[in-house]
C-alpha positions, -999 to 999 in steps of 0.1 A, spaced: -122 10 -94 -117 -6 -61 -89 19 -48 -90 56 -47 -55 77 -54 -48 107 -43 -21 128 -53 -3 155 -35 20 173 -56 33 194 -31 41 170 -4 50 147 -33 28 121 -15 6 95 -31 -23 78 -7 -43 51 -21 -74 41 -5 -81 5 -6 -118 -9 -13 -134 -36 6 -109 -61 -13 -74 -58 -18 -63 -86 -38 -56 -95 -71 -85 -80 -82 -66 -44 -78 -33 -53 -95 -39 -31 -127 -50 -5 -106 -26 -3 -80 5 -12 -110 -11 20 -129 -14 42 -95 24 38 -83 46 12 -102 35 33 -137 47 64 -122 76 77 -112 84 72 -75 67 93 -52 89 107 -21 63 87 3 27 68 3 1 62 23 -21 27 19 -53 31 38 -65 -2 45 -95 13 63 -121 -1 41 -102 -32 37 -124 -65 47 -102 -94 28 -63 -93 17 -44 -119 4 -5 -128 -5 -8 -107 -40 -18 -81 -19 16 -84 -1 35 -90 -28 27 -58 -43 31 -39 -12 68 -53 -17 70 -42 -51 59 -11 -42 87 -7 -15 110 -15 -42 98 8 -62 102 35 -42 135 31 -30 130 -5 -6 156 11 27 147 48 17 110 39 10 86 63 30 55 40 34 27 42 55 1 17 60 -29 32 82 -63 22 92 -56 -16 95 -80 -34 112 -65 -58 144 -64 -90 119 -49 -72 90 -24 -56 112 -17 -96 127 -14 -104 90 9 -80 77 27 -85 118 33 -126 110 48 -121 73 71 -94 91 59 -61 74 61 -45 105 98 -44 100 95 -28 64 66 -5 66 54 22 88 20 8 105 -10 31 121 
């Protein structure tokens, strides 16, 4: 699995630690971890190990946002390097997600 999932049931928070690649190859695992379950109160997407991300990753994040309640969603994207942060900002994701 190229992502690690941790669910803190006390806080109702799901943390996904992405592997080196955040692309279509993790779609099934991402779907099972997030979209195949009831929506948690909050999500943390850790991009600390991600070296490359493609448009399908952006699509997965948008699906997660919708699943989690759209404007009510509490989703933080953390540990993205400067290149990934730039990509997320260009795509307007800094307006949809909290970027740390």
